[in-house]
DOFIDREN-111187 format. One record per residue (C-alpha): z, y, x; residue in three letters; chain. Coordinates in Angstrom, 2 decimals. Each point is the difference from the previous one (the first is absolute). Layout:
N
Z, Y, X, residuo, cadena
Z, Y, X, ALA, A $
...
***
This chain:
599
Z, Y, X, residuo, cadena
-20.90, -19.37, -11.71, MET, A $
0.37, 3.10, 2.14, ILE, A $
-1.25, 0.30, 3.54, ALA, A $
3.10, 0.75, 2.03, VAL, A $
-1.17, -1.14, 3.41, ASN, A $
-3.40, 1.68, 0.17, SER, A $
1.10, 2.33, 2.76, PHE, A $
2.31, -2.29, 1.93, LEU, A $
-0.40, -1.60, 3.35, VAL, A $
-0.25, -3.61, -1.06, GLN, A $
1.66, -2.81, 1.93, ILE, A $
-2.58, -2.40, -1.41, ARG, A $
-2.43, -1.17, 2.68, VAL, A $
-3.57, -1.20, -0.16, GLU, A $
-0.76, -3.75, 0.05, PRO, A $
-1.45, 0.44, 3.48, SER, A $
3.50, 0.83, 1.18, ASP, A $
0.80, -3.65, -0.62, SER, A $
2.48, -0.07, -2.86, TYR, A $
0.38, 0.81, -3.66, ASP, A $
2.94, 1.35, -1.90, LEU, A $
1.89, -2.75, -1.77, ILE, A $
1.06, 0.12, -3.63, SER, A $
3.42, -1.31, -0.92, PHE, A $
1.51, -1.21, -3.22, ASN, A $
3.53, 0.75, -1.14, GLU, A $
1.73, -2.72, 1.99, THR, A $
-2.34, 0.17, 3.00, GLN, A $
-0.27, -3.79, -0.10, GLN, A $
-3.70, -0.18, -0.82, HIS, A $
-2.15, 2.18, 2.21, HIS, A $
-3.72, 0.31, -0.67, HIS, A $
-1.96, 0.39, 3.20, TYR, A $
-2.81, -1.75, 1.76, SER, A $
0.46, -2.66, 2.67, ARG, A $
-2.16, 2.16, 2.23, ALA, A $
2.45, 2.81, -0.36, THR, A $
2.91, -2.23, 0.94, GLU, A $
-1.77, -1.42, 3.03, GLN, A $
-1.49, 3.24, 1.26, THR, A $
1.44, 1.12, 3.30, ILE, A $
0.13, 3.71, 0.70, LEU, A $
-1.79, 0.92, 3.16, SER, A $
-1.40, 3.04, 1.77, GLY, A $
1.39, 3.19, 1.43, GLU, A $
3.78, 0.42, -0.35, ASN, A $
0.29, -3.34, -1.85, LYS, A $
1.96, -2.95, 1.27, MET, A $
-1.87, -3.29, 0.11, GLU, A $
1.59, -2.59, -2.23, GLY, A $
1.44, 2.44, -2.55, THR, A $
-0.73, -0.21, -3.68, LEU, A $
0.69, 2.11, -3.06, LYS, A $
0.97, -2.39, -2.79, SER, A $
2.40, -0.39, -2.94, PRO, A $
2.56, -1.24, 2.51, ALA, A $
0.31, 3.37, 1.71, ASN, A $
-1.40, 2.55, -2.42, TYR, A $
1.17, 0.82, -3.52, VAL, A $
-0.74, 3.44, -1.52, PRO, A $
3.21, 2.04, -0.04, LEU, A $
1.31, 0.89, -3.46, THR, A $
3.40, 0.87, -1.52, PRO, A $
-0.64, -2.73, -2.56, ILE, A $
1.21, -2.46, 2.63, SER, A $
3.39, 1.77, 0.07, PHE, A $
0.62, -0.99, -3.61, LEU, A $
-1.21, -3.56, 0.53, ASP, A $
2.48, -0.46, 2.83, ARG, A $
2.96, 1.72, -1.67, SER, A $
-0.47, -2.11, -3.14, ALA, A $
0.77, -3.00, 2.23, VAL, A $
2.46, 1.34, 2.59, VAL, A $
1.95, 2.26, -2.39, TYR, A $
-0.86, -1.81, -3.23, ALA, A $
3.34, 0.51, -1.75, ASP, A $
0.92, 3.33, 1.55, ARG, A $
-0.09, 2.97, -2.35, ILE, A $
-3.26, 1.90, 0.48, SER, A $
0.26, 2.71, -2.66, VAL, A $
2.92, 1.69, -1.75, VAL, A $
-0.40, 2.46, -2.86, TYR, A $
3.27, 0.50, -1.82, GLY, A $
0.89, -3.45, -1.40, PRO, A $
-3.56, -1.28, 0.56, VAL, A $
-0.41, -2.17, 3.11, THR, A $
-2.66, -2.29, 1.45, TYR, A $
-0.05, -2.37, 2.98, THR, A $
-2.81, -0.18, 2.51, TRP, A $
-1.21, -3.27, -1.56, ARG, A $
-0.16, 1.69, -3.41, GLN, A $
-1.65, 3.11, 1.40, THR, A $
-2.82, -1.95, 1.60, ARG, A $
-0.55, -1.97, -3.20, ASP, A $
-0.23, 3.22, -2.02, ARG, A $
-2.38, 1.56, 2.53, CYS, A $
-2.32, -3.02, -0.09, VAL, A $
0.02, 0.13, -3.80, ARG, A $
-0.91, 3.70, 0.09, ILE, A $
-2.90, -0.76, 2.34, ALA, A $
-1.14, -2.78, -2.30, SER, A $
0.20, 2.23, -3.08, ALA, A $
-1.93, 2.80, 1.69, LEU, A $
-2.71, -2.50, 0.88, SER, A $
-0.14, -1.07, -3.68, HIS, A $
-0.31, 3.68, -0.95, LEU, A $
-3.12, 0.29, 2.13, GLY, A $
1.45, 1.45, 3.19, ILE, A $
-1.89, -1.16, 3.06, SER, A $
0.01, 0.69, 3.73, SER, A $
-0.30, 3.69, 0.83, GLY, A $
1.01, 1.25, -3.45, ASP, A $
2.73, 2.61, -0.31, VAL, A $
3.18, -0.51, -2.02, VAL, A $
2.24, 3.05, -0.36, SER, A $
3.66, 0.41, -0.88, VAL, A $
1.96, 3.02, -1.22, LEU, A $
3.66, -0.95, 0.30, ALA, A $
3.29, 0.91, 1.73, PRO, A $
2.06, -2.36, 2.17, ASN, A $
0.20, -2.95, -2.39, VAL, A $
-0.51, -3.77, 0.54, PRO, A $
-3.62, 0.11, -1.18, ALA, A $
-0.85, 2.20, 2.98, MET, A $
1.30, -2.66, 2.39, VAL, A $
-1.99, -2.73, -1.72, GLU, A $
-3.27, 1.92, -0.33, LEU, A $
-0.04, 0.60, 3.76, HIS, A $
-0.64, -3.73, 0.34, PHE, A $
-1.49, -1.03, -3.33, GLY, A $
-2.92, 2.43, 0.23, VAL, A $
-1.06, -0.92, 3.58, PRO, A $
0.41, -3.68, -0.90, MET, A $
-2.78, 0.55, -2.55, ALA, A $
-2.19, 1.47, 2.75, GLY, A $
0.35, 3.52, -1.41, ALA, A $
1.27, 3.32, 1.38, LEU, A $
3.24, 1.49, -1.25, LEU, A $
-0.03, 3.74, -0.66, CYS, A $
3.51, 1.43, -0.46, THR, A $
-0.11, 3.32, -1.85, LEU, A $
2.48, 2.82, 0.44, ASN, A $
2.30, 0.11, -3.05, ILE, A $
0.18, 3.80, 0.30, ARG, A $
-3.70, 0.41, -0.81, HIS, A $
-1.15, 1.21, -3.40, ASP, A $
-2.65, -1.64, -2.21, SER, A $
-2.84, 2.16, 1.32, ALA, A $
0.63, -0.97, 3.61, LEU, A $
0.59, -3.66, -0.83, VAL, A $
-3.35, -0.01, -1.83, ALA, A $
-1.72, 1.39, 3.11, VAL, A $
1.50, -2.73, 2.17, LEU, A $
-0.78, -2.78, -2.46, LEU, A $
-3.61, 1.18, -0.09, ARG, A $
-0.32, 0.34, 3.77, HIS, A $
1.58, -3.38, 0.72, SER, A $
-1.90, -1.84, -2.73, GLY, A $
3.26, -1.50, -1.29, THR, A $
-0.54, -3.05, -2.25, LYS, A $
3.61, -0.59, -1.08, VAL, A $
2.83, 2.56, -0.19, LEU, A $
3.62, -1.16, -0.17, PHE, A $
2.19, 2.80, -1.37, ALA, A $
3.77, 0.10, -0.23, ASP, A $
1.28, 0.90, -3.48, HIS, A $
1.49, 3.25, 1.32, GLN, A $
-3.44, 1.17, 1.14, PHE, A $
-2.06, -1.57, -2.77, LEU, A $
-0.92, 3.39, -1.57, PRO, A $
-1.43, 1.13, 3.36, ILE, A $
-2.05, -3.18, 0.30, ALA, A $
-1.21, 0.16, -3.59, GLN, A $
-0.95, 3.64, 0.46, GLY, A $
-2.02, -0.88, 3.09, ALA, A $
-1.82, -2.80, -1.83, CYS, A $
-0.77, 2.35, -2.90, GLU, A $
-1.53, 2.52, 2.40, ILE, A $
-2.29, -2.69, 1.39, LEU, A $
-0.96, -1.21, -3.46, SER, A $
-0.80, 3.52, -1.20, LYS, A $
-2.34, 0.36, 2.96, ASN, A $
-1.66, -3.26, -1.05, ARG, A $
1.30, -1.77, 3.06, GLU, A $
1.49, -3.46, -0.12, LYS, A $
3.78, 0.12, 0.04, ALA, A $
1.92, -2.80, 1.75, PRO, A $
1.86, -2.70, -1.88, LEU, A $
3.49, 1.43, -0.56, LEU, A $
2.99, -2.30, 0.47, VAL, A $
3.48, 1.18, -0.97, LEU, A $
2.93, -0.73, 2.32, ILE, A $
2.96, -0.19, -2.37, GLN, A $
3.54, 0.68, 1.12, GLU, A $
1.34, -3.44, 1.02, PRO, A $
3.54, 1.12, -0.82, LEU, A $
-0.89, 0.36, -3.68, LEU, A $
-0.30, -2.94, -2.35, GLN, A $
-3.40, -0.17, -1.74, PRO, A $
0.01, 0.62, -3.74, VAL, A $
-0.90, -3.27, -1.71, SER, A $
-2.82, 0.12, -2.50, GLY, A $
-1.20, 3.42, 1.19, LYS, A $
-3.76, 0.16, 0.31, LYS, A $
-1.20, 0.91, 3.48, LYS, A $
-2.61, 2.73, 0.31, SER, A $
-0.52, -0.63, 3.73, LEU, A $
-0.06, -2.98, 2.29, MET, A $
3.35, -0.14, 1.78, GLU, A $
0.91, -0.90, 3.56, TYR, A $
1.93, -3.13, -0.89, GLU, A $
-2.99, -1.15, -2.07, ASP, A $
-2.06, 0.18, 3.17, VAL, A $
2.56, -2.04, 1.93, VAL, A $
0.17, -2.58, -2.80, ALA, A $
-3.76, -0.46, -0.28, MET, A $
-0.40, -0.86, 3.69, GLY, A $
0.11, -3.44, 1.61, ASN, A $
2.41, -0.94, 2.78, SER, A $
-2.63, -2.18, 1.66, ASP, A $
-2.52, 2.83, 0.33, PHE, A $
-1.94, -0.11, 3.26, LYS, A $
1.05, 3.19, 1.77, VAL, A $
-2.88, 2.04, 1.41, LYS, A $
0.79, 0.71, 3.61, ARG, A $
-2.19, 2.42, 1.95, PRO, A $
-2.95, -1.47, 1.86, LYS, A $
0.11, 2.97, 2.36, ASP, A $
3.37, 1.49, 0.90, GLU, A $
-1.63, 3.45, -0.02, CYS, A $
-0.73, -0.39, -3.72, ASP, A $
1.75, 2.57, -2.19, ALA, A $
3.41, -0.76, -1.52, ILE, A $
0.99, 3.34, -1.52, SER, A $
-1.10, 3.53, -0.82, LEU, A $
2.28, 3.02, 0.38, ASN, A $
-0.93, 3.55, -0.95, TYR, A $
1.14, 2.89, 2.16, THR, A $
0.95, 3.40, -1.40, SER, A $
-1.84, -0.65, -3.25, GLY, A $
-2.33, 2.99, -0.14, THR, A $
-2.24, -0.21, -3.05, THR, A $
-2.99, 1.51, 1.77, SER, A $
-0.32, -2.65, 2.69, SER, A $
2.52, -2.84, -0.19, PRO, A $
0.44, -1.98, 3.20, LYS, A $
0.56, -3.67, -0.56, GLY, A $
1.45, -1.56, 3.14, VAL, A $
-0.97, -3.65, 0.41, VAL, A $
2.46, -2.40, 1.63, TYR, A $
-1.00, -3.40, 1.39, SER, A $
1.84, -3.32, -0.09, HIS, A $
0.20, 0.15, 3.79, ARG, A $
1.43, 3.51, 0.11, GLY, A $
2.49, -0.73, -2.76, ALA, A $
1.16, -3.17, 1.78, TYR, A $
0.49, 1.76, 3.33, LEU, A $
1.62, 3.11, -1.43, ASN, A $
2.40, -2.13, -2.03, SER, A $
1.20, -1.65, 3.20, LEU, A $
0.19, 3.37, 1.74, ALA, A $
2.07, 1.34, -2.92, ALA, A $
2.45, -2.89, 0.41, ILE, A $
0.44, 0.85, 3.67, ILE, A $
0.30, 3.78, -0.33, LEU, A $
2.58, -0.46, -2.79, ASN, A $
1.86, -2.43, 2.27, GLU, A $
0.08, -2.63, -2.73, MET, A $
1.36, -3.48, 0.51, GLN, A $
-0.55, -3.04, -2.21, SER, A $
0.77, 0.44, -3.71, SER, A $
0.78, 3.73, -0.19, PRO, A $
0.88, 1.72, -3.27, THR, A $
-2.30, 2.95, -0.60, TYR, A $
0.81, 2.71, -2.54, LEU, A $
-3.20, 1.55, -1.36, TRP, A $
0.56, 3.74, 0.10, THR, A $
-3.39, 0.76, 1.56, ASN, A $
-2.88, -0.33, -2.51, PRO, A $
-1.74, -3.36, -0.05, MET, A $
-3.20, 1.79, -1.01, PHE, A $
-0.08, 2.01, 3.24, HIS, A $
-1.90, -1.84, 2.77, CYS, A $
0.96, -3.30, -1.67, ASN, A $
3.64, 0.83, 0.59, GLY, A $
-0.76, 0.75, 3.68, TRP, A $
-1.13, -3.67, 0.15, CYS, A $
3.62, -1.09, -0.46, LEU, A $
-0.80, -1.78, -3.27, LEU, A $
-1.85, -2.48, 2.19, TRP, A $
2.36, 0.35, 2.96, GLY, A $
3.19, -0.79, -1.93, VAL, A $
-1.79, -3.06, -1.39, THR, A $
-0.89, -1.23, 3.49, ALA, A $
3.67, -0.43, 0.94, ILE, A $
1.33, -1.12, -3.36, GLY, A $
1.77, 3.21, -0.89, GLY, A $
1.26, 1.16, -3.37, THR, A $
-1.67, 2.91, -1.81, ASN, A $
2.49, 2.11, -1.97, ILE, A $
-2.15, 1.90, -2.49, CYS, A $
0.94, 3.43, -1.35, LEU, A $
-1.93, 1.59, -2.84, ARG, A $
1.76, 3.34, 0.34, ASN, A $
1.41, 1.02, 3.35, VAL, A $
3.35, 1.79, -0.32, THR, A $
2.93, 0.48, 2.35, ALA, A $
2.22, -2.16, -2.20, LYS, A $
-2.64, -2.72, -0.21, GLY, A $
-0.37, -0.02, 3.77, ILE, A $
3.72, -0.35, 0.77, PHE, A $
0.58, -2.48, -2.84, ASP, A $
-2.80, -2.29, 1.18, ASN, A $
0.95, 0.23, 3.67, ILE, A $
3.55, -1.00, -0.90, SER, A $
-0.93, -2.74, -2.46, LYS, A $
-2.83, -1.67, 1.93, HIS, A $
1.12, 0.75, 3.58, LYS, A $
-3.23, 1.80, 0.78, VAL, A $
-1.05, -0.09, 3.65, THR, A $
-3.13, 2.18, -0.02, HIS, A $
-1.59, 2.80, -2.00, MET, A $
-2.28, 2.98, 0.53, GLY, A $
-1.45, 3.13, -1.46, GLY, A $
-1.00, 3.63, 0.44, ALA, A $
2.57, 2.71, 0.86, PRO, A $
0.39, 0.49, -3.76, THR, A $
1.92, -3.28, -0.12, ILE, A $
2.10, 1.03, 2.97, LEU, A $
0.99, 3.21, -1.78, ASN, A $
0.85, -1.99, -3.11, MET, A $
2.33, -2.24, 1.99, ILE, A $
1.80, 2.62, 2.09, VAL, A $
0.44, 2.31, -3.00, ASN, A $
1.34, -2.72, -2.30, ALA, A $
3.27, 0.77, -1.75, SER, A $
3.17, -1.77, 1.06, GLU, A $
-0.03, -1.94, -3.25, SER, A $
-3.50, -1.33, 0.82, GLU, A $
0.67, -0.96, 3.61, LYS, A $
1.31, -3.41, 1.00, LYS, A $
0.90, -1.35, 3.44, PRO, A $
-2.87, -1.94, 1.57, LEU, A $
0.73, -3.74, 0.35, PRO, A $
-1.73, 0.05, 3.40, GLY, A $
-2.48, 1.94, 2.09, LYS, A $
-3.08, 0.97, -2.06, VAL, A $
-3.21, 0.76, 1.89, SER, A $
-1.93, 2.90, -1.52, PHE, A $
-3.53, 0.89, 1.06, ILE, A $
-1.33, 3.41, -0.96, THR, A $
-3.31, 1.75, 0.41, GLY, A $
-1.99, 2.97, -1.32, ALA, A $
1.68, 3.26, 1.12, ALA, A $
2.48, -0.32, 2.90, PRO, A $
3.53, -0.28, -1.40, PRO, A $
2.29, 2.96, 0.77, PRO, A $
2.66, -0.66, 2.64, ALA, A $
2.95, 0.45, -2.37, HIS, A $
-1.48, -2.54, -2.40, VAL, A $
-0.29, -2.58, 2.79, ILE, A $
3.64, 0.68, 0.98, PHE, A $
1.23, -0.47, -3.57, LYS, A $
-2.03, -3.20, -0.49, MET, A $
1.46, -1.51, 3.16, GLU, A $
3.50, 1.06, -1.00, GLU, A $
-0.48, -1.90, -3.26, LEU, A $
-0.89, -3.15, 1.96, GLY, A $
-3.81, 0.09, 0.00, PHE, A $
-2.01, -0.77, 3.11, SER, A $
-2.93, 2.45, 0.07, MET, A $
-3.58, -0.70, 1.10, PHE, A $
-2.77, 2.60, -0.05, HIS, A $
-3.63, -1.03, -0.38, SER, A $
-3.30, 1.78, -0.54, TYR, A $
-3.36, -1.03, -1.35, GLY, A $
-2.60, 0.56, -2.66, LEU, A $
-1.59, -1.92, -2.82, THR, A $
-2.82, -0.71, 2.47, GLU, A $
2.44, -1.76, 2.37, THR, A $
1.50, -2.28, -2.67, TYR, A $
3.01, 2.31, -0.16, GLY, A $
2.22, 0.13, 3.12, PRO, A $
-2.05, 0.02, 3.21, GLY, A $
2.68, 1.22, 2.39, THR, A $
3.69, -0.44, 0.51, ILE, A $
2.42, 2.26, 1.84, CYS, A $
1.40, -2.81, 2.13, THR, A $
3.50, 0.89, 1.14, TRP, A $
0.81, -0.05, 3.70, LYS, A $
3.51, -0.87, 1.27, PRO, A $
0.03, 3.01, 2.32, GLU, A $
-0.09, 2.28, -3.04, TRP, A $
3.44, -1.22, -1.08, ASP, A $
1.66, 2.45, 2.38, SER, A $
-1.84, 3.04, -1.37, LEU, A $
1.74, 2.51, -2.30, PRO, A $
-0.40, -0.86, -3.68, ARG, A $
-2.40, 2.89, -0.60, GLU, A $
-2.25, -1.24, 2.81, GLU, A $
0.21, -3.57, -1.30, GLN, A $
-1.13, 1.22, -3.41, ALA, A $
-2.94, 1.82, 1.55, LYS, A $
-1.01, -3.16, 1.84, MET, A $
0.33, -2.09, -3.16, LYS, A $
-2.07, 2.48, -2.01, ALA, A $
-3.04, -0.43, 2.25, ARG, A $
-2.80, -2.20, -1.29, GLN, A $
0.23, -2.24, 3.05, GLY, A $
-2.35, -2.59, 1.43, VAL, A $
-2.47, -2.51, -1.43, ASN, A $
1.47, -3.12, -1.55, HIS, A $
-1.26, -3.43, 1.04, LEU, A $
-2.84, -0.05, -2.55, GLY, A $
-1.52, 3.21, 1.33, ILE, A $
-1.68, -0.30, 3.39, GLU, A $
0.28, 3.64, 0.99, GLU, A $
0.95, 3.45, -1.27, ILE, A $
-0.96, 3.23, 1.70, ASP, A $
-0.35, 3.76, -0.43, VAL, A $
-3.53, 1.28, 0.55, LYS, A $
-2.01, 3.18, -0.13, ASP, A $
-2.01, -0.37, -3.22, SER, A $
-3.03, 1.73, 1.55, VAL, A $
-0.22, -1.53, 3.48, THR, A $
1.72, -3.25, -1.09, MET, A $
1.89, 0.03, 3.27, ARG, A $
3.65, -1.00, 0.28, SER, A $
2.37, 2.93, 0.36, LEU, A $
2.79, 0.15, 2.61, PRO, A $
3.24, -1.74, -0.91, ALA, A $
2.01, 3.16, 0.52, ASP, A $
1.57, 0.50, -3.43, GLY, A $
-1.94, 3.25, -0.41, GLU, A $
-3.75, -0.70, -0.14, SER, A $
-0.74, -0.41, -3.70, MET, A $
-2.89, -2.09, -1.26, GLY, A $
-0.88, -2.55, -2.66, GLU, A $
1.88, -3.28, -0.18, VAL, A $
-2.35, -3.00, 0.24, VAL, A $
0.48, -3.74, -0.47, PHE, A $
-1.81, -3.09, 1.18, ARG, A $
0.91, -3.57, -0.88, GLY, A $
-0.07, -2.96, -2.33, ASN, A $
2.02, 1.66, -2.74, THR, A $
-2.39, 2.86, -0.63, VAL, A $
-1.88, -0.12, -3.33, MET, A $
-3.41, -1.62, -0.48, ASN, A $
-1.28, 3.33, -1.31, GLY, A $
-0.36, 2.16, -3.10, TYR, A $
-1.45, -1.78, -3.03, LEU, A $
-3.54, 1.15, -0.86, LYS, A $
0.22, 2.80, 2.54, ASN, A $
-1.62, -1.10, 3.28, PRO, A $
-0.41, 3.58, 1.21, GLU, A $
3.74, 0.68, -0.29, ALA, A $
0.69, -3.30, 1.77, THR, A $
-2.37, 0.89, 2.82, LYS, A $
1.64, 3.41, 0.39, GLU, A $
3.51, -1.49, 0.01, ALA, A $
-0.99, -2.53, 2.69, PHE, A $
-1.92, 2.32, 2.33, LYS, A $
0.27, -0.89, 3.64, GLY, A $
1.59, -3.35, -0.75, GLY, A $
3.28, 1.49, -1.28, TRP, A $
1.45, 0.71, -3.42, PHE, A $
0.58, 3.74, -0.29, TRP, A $
3.12, 0.63, -2.05, SER, A $
-0.47, 3.68, -0.77, GLY, A $
3.61, 0.53, 1.17, ASP, A $
0.75, 2.32, 2.87, LEU, A $
2.58, -0.87, 2.60, GLY, A $
0.99, -0.22, 3.66, VAL, A $
0.74, -2.85, 2.36, LYS, A $
3.17, 0.26, 2.07, HIS, A $
0.23, -1.13, 3.64, PRO, A $
1.68, -3.23, -1.14, ASP, A $
-3.05, -0.84, -2.13, GLY, A $
1.67, 0.74, -3.35, TYR, A $
-2.02, 1.87, -2.63, ILE, A $
1.41, 2.93, -1.95, GLU, A $
-1.81, 1.59, -2.95, LEU, A $
-0.20, 3.78, -0.05, LYS, A $
-2.18, 0.77, -2.98, ASP, A $
-2.40, -1.56, -2.45, ARG, A $
-3.66, 0.83, -0.16, SER, A $
-1.78, 0.45, -3.33, LYS, A $
3.22, 1.50, -1.38, ASP, A $
1.33, -3.18, -1.54, ILE, A $
3.48, 0.48, -1.46, ILE, A $
2.35, -3.00, 0.05, ILE, A $
2.37, 0.12, -2.96, SER, A $
2.40, -2.87, -0.55, GLY, A $
-2.23, -2.19, 2.16, GLY, A $
-3.09, 0.81, -2.10, GLU, A $
-2.98, 1.98, 1.24, ASN, A $
-1.02, 3.17, -1.82, ILE, A $
-3.44, 1.41, 0.70, SER, A $
0.29, 3.79, 0.20, SER, A $
-3.73, 0.24, -0.70, ILE, A $
0.37, -1.79, -3.32, GLU, A $
2.93, 2.20, -1.07, VAL, A $
-1.96, 3.10, 0.99, GLU, A $
-2.99, -1.14, -2.02, SER, A $
2.20, -0.09, -3.12, VAL, A $
1.52, 3.40, 0.78, LEU, A $
-3.46, 1.50, 0.30, PHE, A $
-0.76, -1.06, -3.58, THR, A $
2.80, 2.19, -1.35, HIS, A $
-1.59, 3.07, -1.65, PRO, A $
2.35, 2.43, 1.80, CYS, A $
-0.25, -1.44, 3.53, VAL, A $
-2.30, 1.62, 2.53, LEU, A $
1.09, -1.77, 3.18, GLU, A $
2.42, -2.80, 0.77, ALA, A $
1.24, -1.99, 2.97, ALA, A $
2.51, -2.85, -0.02, VAL, A $
2.33, -1.08, 2.80, VAL, A $
3.16, -2.06, 0.24, GLY, A $
3.42, 1.56, -0.48, ARG, A $
3.21, -1.74, 1.10, PRO, A $
1.76, -1.72, -2.90, ASP, A $
3.56, -1.28, 0.23, GLU, A $
-0.81, -3.06, -2.09, TYR, A $
-3.72, -0.81, 0.41, TRP, A $
-0.39, 1.00, 3.65, GLY, A $
-2.65, 2.53, -0.91, GLU, A $
-1.83, 1.10, -3.14, THR, A $
-3.06, 2.09, -0.74, ALA, A $
0.36, 3.76, 0.30, CYS, A $
-2.90, 2.09, -1.30, ALA, A $
-0.86, 3.45, 1.29, PHE, A $
-1.99, 1.71, -2.74, VAL, A $
-1.93, 3.24, -0.36, LYS, A $
-0.69, 0.98, -3.61, LEU, A $
-3.14, 1.67, -1.30, LYS, A $
0.20, 3.75, -0.48, ASP, A $
1.59, 0.83, -3.35, GLY, A $
1.18, -3.60, -0.56, SER, A $
3.58, -1.08, -0.52, LYS, A $
1.55, -3.44, 0.36, ALA, A $
3.50, -1.18, 0.80, SER, A $
0.93, -2.68, 2.50, ALA, A $
1.30, -2.21, -2.81, GLU, A $
-3.30, 0.32, -1.86, GLU, A $
-2.07, -1.02, 3.04, ILE, A $
2.31, -2.93, 0.80, ILE, A $
-0.25, -1.20, -3.61, SER, A $
-3.78, 0.39, 0.14, TYR, A $
-0.17, -2.24, 3.08, CYS, A $
2.38, -2.60, -1.44, ARG, A $
-2.28, -0.33, -3.02, ASP, A $
-2.94, -0.82, 2.28, ARG, A $
1.52, -1.93, 2.88, LEU, A $
2.47, -2.82, 0.51, PRO, A $
3.33, 1.87, -0.09, HIS, A $
0.94, -0.77, 3.60, TYR, A $
-3.16, 1.80, 1.17, MET, A $
0.64, 3.23, -1.91, ALA, A $
1.44, 2.99, 1.94, PRO, A $
3.75, 0.54, -0.26, ARG, A $
-0.23, 3.51, 1.50, SER, A $
-2.41, 2.88, -0.65, ILE, A $
-0.31, 3.07, 2.22, VAL, A $
-2.16, 2.93, -1.17, PHE, A $
-1.59, 1.87, 2.92, GLU, A $
-3.25, 0.64, 1.88, ASP, A $
-1.01, -2.95, 2.14, LEU, A $
-0.23, 0.44, 3.80, PRO, A $
-3.50, -0.75, 1.27, LYS, A $
-2.00, -0.25, 3.19, THR, A $
-2.97, 2.23, 0.76, SER, A $
-2.27, -2.58, -1.56, THR, A $
2.00, -0.04, -3.24, GLY, A $
1.85, -3.26, 0.57, LYS, A $
3.58, -0.10, -1.30, VAL, A $
2.54, -0.21, 2.82, GLN, A $
2.14, -2.83, -1.28, LYS, A $
2.18, -0.08, 3.07, PHE, A $
1.24, 3.45, -1.00, VAL, A $
0.74, -1.24, -3.52, LEU, A $
1.82, -3.06, 1.32, ARG, A $
2.24, 2.27, 2.06, THR, A $
0.74, 2.10, -3.08, LYS, A $
0.72, -3.05, -2.14, ALA, A $
2.38, -1.36, 2.63, LYS, A $
1.75, 3.39, 0.23, ALA, A $
0.57, -0.12, -3.78, MET, A $
2.40, -2.84, 0.66, GLY, A $
0.37, -3.40, -1.59, SER, A $
-0.16, -0.42, -3.76, LEU, A $
3.32, -1.29, -1.29, THR, A $
0.59, -2.30, -2.94, LYS, A $
0.72, 3.04, -2.13, LYS, A $
-3.14, 1.75, 1.18, GLY, A $
-2.49, -2.78, -0.63, ARG, A $
-1.65, -0.96, -3.22, SER, A $
0.33, -3.53, -1.29, LYS, A $
-2.74, -2.57, 0.51, LEU, A $
***
């Protein structure tokens, strides 16, 4: 078991405070607590005489309850669609309970970590409930990582079981081999087969398979609900740097509240149909895997996201909601006429990461999409703000409307407060749209902390706020607008790229003397890595050679797509002036489809 709450502010109180936390079983019909606890009356300062904390008015919040309810209220409604494969909410809950039961049989206990490396397939929906129902944490791994990085994250998280989709099995096996070679215990590997393919009868299995896990579980398994709603439910890694991975710990409470906030900011009504074009592995699908469950929606799963697949599924399943990074927006608006289909109704689309360009918003709305812009981080369970539209903006010119819509907005209902502060004085800056500072968050949907890194947690929470590392301004109307990113993080296709990690690889090239990496506009990915390189005297290397060198040592999406050979601008103390390089990269213009290398 890993200690995930060692640096948290606990809600658990001492016995002298007159009550104990209550443990609940799956149905909440048999509560184990003392008669003294039930009869104790809270008294003292700021406490109302005659009040009592008991099972009647306190149950630890957890998304598990969403599935329990939907299995009753929406029992026969379709919960998951993947091609011809469908499940109802009654079937989904049964499968999730069986998974929890099987994991328990496999030795998984409370606080253990179970990881998954898979795209948007039905197993991802089920594991978001089955793993917490076993009392464990779910760690969703980025499918764009290579074996070396996956091995680092498996080691850091202490993963006991790894579910791997067949498409990414070689990555998972490579990671396990790395651990084994280092004489470290590799996790139990479970293969997620393609449900659309019929199994070959009589073929000997070399690995335990996902459906074997479902089959070995019992439907009457006693689900392990959290005793404390601040207990961990999932683990999400940030930019994935190999030197110091940051594992962001989510709680049952935070996941519950952010799921409800996600429903509201997406303006969802009962039983929506959600098309999964944003990655389920990223921030637990922005908590919408739990949120869609809460209101009995239907999850339309897409293994590969293409323009044709998007329009076909919207038309066939009458999709009401979807989301994704600007990459998906570009895919939609640039779809060929043969790929496009008329929308059967208004489709709400929530986007984040880099602000979408005005012309992209125009084209999306012309196609029939209703656009929402949100902003957040892994540490805020995904979206933490929403650019709430005001009726008075309807009369503005379209260009002005697009500028308003591209702002990051205000805190959603799960976040108590968002502000822009001076990172040194920690004072709030004027809401004048010009004073730039660091964006900070405070509220119930901010992470528990960084796994096994109390110092980083303490630094992130200094002064009672979560410091995002993003630079922005607050406008007079209270809306936040990002202006730059600290620590030089590049956002490409919704994924974070650490410039420091890319630079560290460049510095290992025998011909490279100096290197600095910044983001360059990219027509498709939003932005990609652009490396400014100074070669050693007498050395020769082409841009293609350096790009290939990086692609051999990094996940391909992290490798530079552009190389510029020149002396690097520096301050008097020798620090590279990256703001100068960013200006140069922007002046180079956006990479086009013809100008970018393939992933």
